[in-house]
C-alpha positions as CSV (number, residue, x, y, z in Angstrom):
1,M,16.7,51.5,4.4
2,F,18.6,50.6,0.8
3,K,20.6,53.4,-1.0
4,P,21.3,53.0,-4.6
5,R,24.4,54.2,-6.4
6,T,22.4,55.4,-9.5
7,I,18.6,55.3,-10.6
8,Y,18.2,54.4,-13.8
9,Y,14.6,56.1,-14.9
10,E,12.1,56.1,-17.2
11,K,10.6,59.6,-17.5
12,E,6.8,58.1,-17.7
13,I,7.6,57.6,-13.9
14,L,6.8,61.0,-13.2
15,E,3.3,61.0,-14.2
16,Y,2.2,58.3,-11.0
17,P,2.5,59.1,-7.4
18,L,4.5,56.1,-6.7
19,G,7.5,57.7,-8.5
20,K,6.9,61.4,-7.7
21,Q,7.5,59.8,-4.5
22,L,10.8,57.7,-4.7
23,M,12.2,60.7,-6.8
24,K,12.0,62.6,-3.9
25,Q,12.8,60.1,-1.6
26,Y,15.8,59.6,-3.3
27,E,16.4,63.6,-4.6
28,D,20.3,63.3,-3.8
29,V,21.1,60.2,-5.7
30,N,22.7,60.1,-9.0
31,K,20.4,59.7,-12.3
32,V,20.4,58.8,-15.0
33,E,17.1,59.1,-17.5
34,I,16.5,56.0,-19.9
35,E,14.0,55.0,-22.6
36,N,13.3,51.4,-21.4
37,H,13.8,49.2,-18.1
38,N,14.0,46.2,-20.2
39,N,17.0,47.4,-21.9
40,I,20.0,49.5,-20.3
41,E,23.1,49.2,-23.1
42,E,25.2,50.9,-20.2
43,M,24.6,47.5,-17.7
44,R,24.1,45.0,-21.0
45,K,28.0,46.0,-21.8
46,K,29.3,45.6,-17.9
47,Q,31.7,42.2,-17.3
48,N,30.4,39.1,-14.7
49,K,32.6,40.8,-12.3
50,E,30.8,43.6,-12.1
51,F,27.8,41.9,-11.1
52,P,27.8,42.8,-6.9
53,E,28.5,46.7,-8.1
54,M,25.2,46.4,-10.4
55,K,22.8,45.1,-7.8
56,R,23.3,48.8,-5.9
57,N,21.8,50.5,-8.8
58,L,17.7,50.9,-8.8
59,I,15.7,51.1,-11.8
60,I,12.5,52.8,-11.7
61,G,10.1,52.7,-14.7
62,I,6.1,51.2,-15.8
63,R,5.2,47.5,-16.3
64,K,4.1,47.0,-19.4
65,T,3.2,43.3,-19.6
66,H,0.4,42.0,-17.3
67,K,-0.5,38.7,-18.3
68,F,-1.8,36.1,-15.8
69,I,0.3,32.6,-15.9
70,E,-1.5,30.1,-15.0
71,N,0.1,28.1,-11.8
72,H,-1.1,24.6,-9.9
73,K,1.0,24.5,-7.1
74,T,0.1,27.3,-4.1
75,S,-1.7,29.8,-6.3
76,D,-3.8,29.9,-9.5
77,Y,-2.2,32.2,-11.2
78,L,1.5,34.0,-11.0
79,V,1.1,37.8,-11.7
80,P,3.1,40.3,-12.7
81,Y,3.6,43.0,-10.0
82,T,5.5,45.7,-8.6
83,S,9.2,44.5,-8.8
84,S,11.5,42.5,-10.6
85,G,14.9,41.5,-9.7
86,C,16.5,41.9,-6.3
87,T,19.0,43.4,-4.4
88,A,20.5,40.4,-2.8
89,S,22.8,38.0,-4.5
90,C,21.8,34.4,-4.3
91,M,24.1,32.2,-6.3
92,Y,21.3,29.9,-7.5
93,C,19.1,32.7,-8.2
94,Y,16.6,31.7,-11.1
95,L,15.9,35.4,-12.3
96,V,19.6,35.4,-13.5
97,C,18.7,32.3,-16.0
98,N,16.1,35.0,-17.4
99,Y,18.1,38.4,-17.2
100,N,21.6,37.1,-16.8
101,K,24.0,40.0,-14.9
102,C,20.9,42.3,-15.3
103,S,18.7,40.6,-12.5
104,Y,19.2,44.3,-10.7
105,L,16.0,45.5,-8.6
106,R,13.5,47.1,-11.1
107,L,10.4,48.7,-9.5
108,F,7.0,49.6,-11.4
109,V,5.0,52.8,-10.6
110,N,1.7,51.7,-11.8
111,R,0.6,49.8,-8.8
112,E,-2.9,50.7,-9.3
113,Q,-3.0,49.5,-12.8
114,M,-1.6,46.1,-11.7
115,L,-3.7,45.6,-8.7
116,E,-7.4,46.8,-10.4
117,K,-6.8,43.5,-12.8
118,I,-5.9,41.2,-9.9
119,I,-9.4,42.5,-8.1
120,K,-11.1,42.3,-11.3
121,T,-10.0,38.7,-12.2
122,A,-10.9,37.5,-8.5
123,N,-14.0,39.0,-8.9
124,S,-15.5,37.9,-12.0
125,S,-14.6,34.2,-11.1
126,E,-16.7,31.7,-10.0
127,K,-14.3,30.5,-7.6
128,E,-11.8,31.9,-4.8
129,L,-8.4,32.6,-6.9
130,T,-5.0,32.5,-5.0
131,F,-2.5,35.2,-7.1
132,E,1.3,35.0,-6.3
133,I,2.4,38.3,-6.4
134,G,6.1,37.6,-5.4
135,S,7.4,35.2,-8.3
136,N,10.0,38.0,-9.5
137,S,11.1,39.4,-6.8
138,D,10.8,39.5,-3.0
139,L,8.3,42.2,-2.0
140,I,9.3,42.1,2.0
141,L,12.6,43.7,0.3
142,E,11.1,46.0,-1.9
143,N,8.7,46.8,0.5
144,I,11.0,49.6,2.7
145,I,11.7,51.1,-0.7
146,T,8.3,51.3,-2.0
147,N,5.8,51.0,1.4
148,N,3.6,49.0,-1.5
149,L,2.9,45.8,1.1
150,P,0.6,48.1,3.5
151,W,-0.5,50.1,0.1
152,T,-1.8,46.7,-1.5
153,I,-2.9,44.9,1.4
154,E,-4.8,47.6,2.4
155,N,-6.5,48.1,-1.1
156,F,-6.6,44.4,-1.5
157,K,-8.8,43.4,2.0
158,N,-12.0,44.6,0.7
159,S,-12.4,42.7,-2.8
160,K,-15.4,40.3,-3.0
161,K,-12.8,37.8,-3.7
162,G,-9.5,36.8,-3.6
163,H,-6.3,35.5,-1.9
164,L,-2.5,36.8,-2.4
165,T,0.7,35.0,-1.7
166,F,4.6,36.2,-2.0
167,P,7.4,34.1,-0.9
168,T,10.4,36.0,0.9
169,K,13.6,35.7,2.6
170,F,14.1,38.5,4.5
171,D,12.4,39.6,7.9
172,M,11.4,43.1,8.4
173,V,7.8,42.4,8.7
174,D,7.3,45.0,11.3
175,D,5.3,47.2,8.8
176,I,2.8,44.8,7.6
177,L,2.2,43.4,11.3
178,P,-0.8,45.9,12.5
179,L,-2.8,45.8,9.2
180,D,-6.2,44.5,9.0
181,H,-5.5,42.0,6.2
182,K,-8.9,40.0,6.9
183,G,-6.9,36.4,6.0
184,K,-6.6,37.5,2.4
185,V,-2.4,36.8,2.4
186,T,-0.5,34.0,3.0
187,I,3.3,34.9,3.5
188,R,5.6,32.0,2.3
189,V,9.1,32.5,4.3
190,S,11.9,30.6,2.2
191,V,14.4,28.6,5.2
192,N,17.7,27.2,4.8
193,P,20.5,26.1,7.2
194,E,22.8,28.8,8.4
195,E,25.7,27.6,6.3
196,I,23.7,27.8,2.9
197,I,22.7,31.3,3.9
198,N,26.3,32.5,4.9
199,K,27.5,30.4,1.7
200,V,25.6,31.3,-1.1
201,E,22.6,33.6,0.1
202,F,24.2,36.8,0.2
203,G,22.2,39.8,1.3
204,T,19.2,38.0,2.6
205,S,18.4,37.7,6.3
206,R,19.8,35.6,8.7
207,L,17.7,32.6,9.4
208,T,17.0,33.4,13.1
209,G,15.5,36.9,11.7
210,R,13.4,35.2,9.4
211,I,12.4,32.3,12.3
212,E,11.2,35.3,14.2
213,A,9.3,36.9,10.9
214,I,7.7,33.5,10.6
215,N,6.3,33.8,14.3
216,K,5.6,37.7,14.5
217,L,3.7,37.1,11.2
218,K,1.8,34.3,12.1
219,E,1.0,36.3,15.8
220,A,-0.2,38.6,13.1
221,G,-2.9,36.4,12.1
222,Y,-1.2,35.8,8.4
223,K,-1.6,32.3,7.0
224,I,2.1,31.5,6.8
225,G,3.9,28.8,4.8
226,I,7.3,27.6,4.7
227,L,9.9,26.7,1.9
228,I,13.1,24.4,2.4
229,A,14.4,25.8,-1.0
230,P,16.1,25.0,-2.2
231,V,17.8,22.1,-0.8
232,I,21.7,21.8,-2.2
233,L,23.2,18.6,-1.9
234,V,26.6,19.8,-0.6
235,D,28.8,17.1,0.6
236,N,27.3,17.2,4.2
237,W,24.0,17.8,3.4
238,K,22.0,15.7,5.5
239,E,23.4,16.7,8.8
240,I,22.6,20.8,7.9
241,Y,19.3,20.1,6.9
242,L,18.2,17.6,9.6
243,E,19.7,20.3,11.7
244,L,17.4,22.6,10.0
245,I,14.5,20.6,10.6
246,K,15.1,20.4,14.3
247,R,15.4,24.3,14.3
248,L,12.2,24.6,13.1
249,N,10.5,22.4,15.0
250,S,12.4,23.9,18.1
251,E,11.8,27.7,17.7
252,L,8.5,27.6,15.7
253,S,5.6,29.1,17.8
254,E,2.8,26.1,18.4
255,K,0.4,28.6,16.7
256,V,2.9,28.0,13.5
257,K,3.1,24.7,13.9
258,K,-0.7,24.1,14.0
259,D,-1.5,24.6,10.6
260,T,1.7,25.6,8.5
261,F,2.4,24.0,5.4
262,F,5.7,23.2,3.5
263,E,7.2,23.5,0.1
264,I,10.5,21.7,-0.6
265,I,12.2,22.4,-3.6
266,F,15.4,21.1,-5.0
267,M,18.4,23.5,-6.6
268,T,18.2,24.1,-10.5
269,Y,21.5,25.8,-12.1
270,S,22.9,27.1,-15.6
271,Y,25.6,27.7,-17.3
272,V,25.0,31.6,-17.1
273,H,25.1,30.9,-13.3
274,T,28.2,29.4,-13.1
275,K,30.1,31.8,-15.6
276,I,28.8,34.8,-13.3
277,N,29.5,33.3,-10.2
278,E,33.4,32.1,-11.4
279,E,33.8,36.0,-11.7
280,A,31.6,38.0,-9.6
281,F,32.3,36.0,-6.3
282,P,35.5,33.9,-7.0
283,N,36.0,32.9,-3.5
284,A,32.6,31.6,-3.1
285,I,31.6,27.6,-3.2
286,N,31.2,25.6,-6.5
287,L,27.5,25.0,-6.7
288,Y,27.6,22.9,-9.8
289,N,28.8,19.2,-9.1
290,K,28.9,16.9,-12.5
291,E,29.0,14.0,-10.4
292,I,25.4,13.9,-9.0
293,M,24.2,16.7,-11.7
294,T,22.9,16.4,-15.1
295,G,21.7,18.5,-18.4
296,R,18.2,19.3,-18.5
297,G,18.3,21.7,-21.4
298,R,19.3,24.5,-22.4
299,G,22.4,25.0,-20.2
300,K,20.5,24.2,-17.4
301,Y,21.2,21.4,-14.6
302,M,19.4,19.6,-11.7
303,Y,20.0,16.6,-9.1
304,K,20.1,13.3,-11.0
305,N,16.6,11.4,-11.0
306,D,18.1,8.4,-8.7
307,I,20.0,11.1,-6.1
308,R,17.4,13.3,-6.1
309,K,14.5,10.5,-5.3
310,E,16.9,9.6,-2.4
311,S,17.3,12.8,-1.1
312,E,13.2,13.3,-1.1
313,I,13.1,9.8,0.4
314,F,15.3,11.0,3.4
315,L,13.2,14.8,3.8
316,R,9.9,13.2,3.8
317,E,11.2,10.9,6.7
318,Q,12.6,13.6,8.9
319,M,9.5,15.9,8.0
320,N,7.0,13.4,9.2
321,K,9.0,13.0,12.7
322,Y,9.4,16.4,13.0
323,F,6.1,17.8,11.5
324,P,4.0,14.9,11.3
325,N,0.9,17.1,11.6
326,N,2.2,19.8,8.5
327,K,1.3,19.1,5.1
328,I,3.9,19.4,2.4
329,E,1.9,20.4,-0.9
330,Y,4.9,19.5,-2.7
331,I,8.0,18.3,-3.5
332,V,10.0,19.3,-7.2
């Protein structure tokens, strides 16, 4: 279990059962009371090189923003839920663009309020809605601290309508395997070549563990999606991504391969990533390649259109060869 170095907390969390639970759970951890989880001056003033150490802290507060954002990929809405940020340090993490070096793990204890809004929205809709509850965090990782996933699934399963989905890079799924989820949950596991995981996705589960988790979740009746994400065009990218696709074909169970779907996402990068990574991970690889990347506004970079198109053709060809019966929801 994650053992934080310091806990920063809003005093209002003690008005909620989960807040009391977490404070007791970490009663021997140094604690600092804060007024607002969004504005911790001590953390904002830290240098970029302290980024990995900042990830060892835990922030606990009340989520005050509950706006659902329309989505048109694998869900109808992106929903603010029980956490934001992460303890891992993926060098391309999009949360860094939003929170800079303050993309550490924040937990929100007012889960009853958040789930109630999801259920009410689902039940009042004329059509079935899918809610993405993990767009700002990794709920499998969060679950080892809060046990929020069993709580969420148990309390959502009897809703008249609605479906939940979330992505993960972690393999700690045993707690949710025995649950009666009634087929209302889709778990999308993100995979990358072992070389990318080792060099770029610091603090996440290994590829072997992720594949094993996919098979176990499918056996437990969950709907499964697989994200090949983000695709990073390193020098030997064709070789390692082909090897990844072959490995998935070989090691995924027949149950998974029967009806899983894929999402493929190319990496976007930013000036903020560059500055933090240079100081926090000085010996790591440089993900910015000016020869094949171009600006996309506000200090962000993407692969040039011709490069990305060529790469997409290659990936589609290999997916059609090794997974001819599985849908690719999108490539972006």
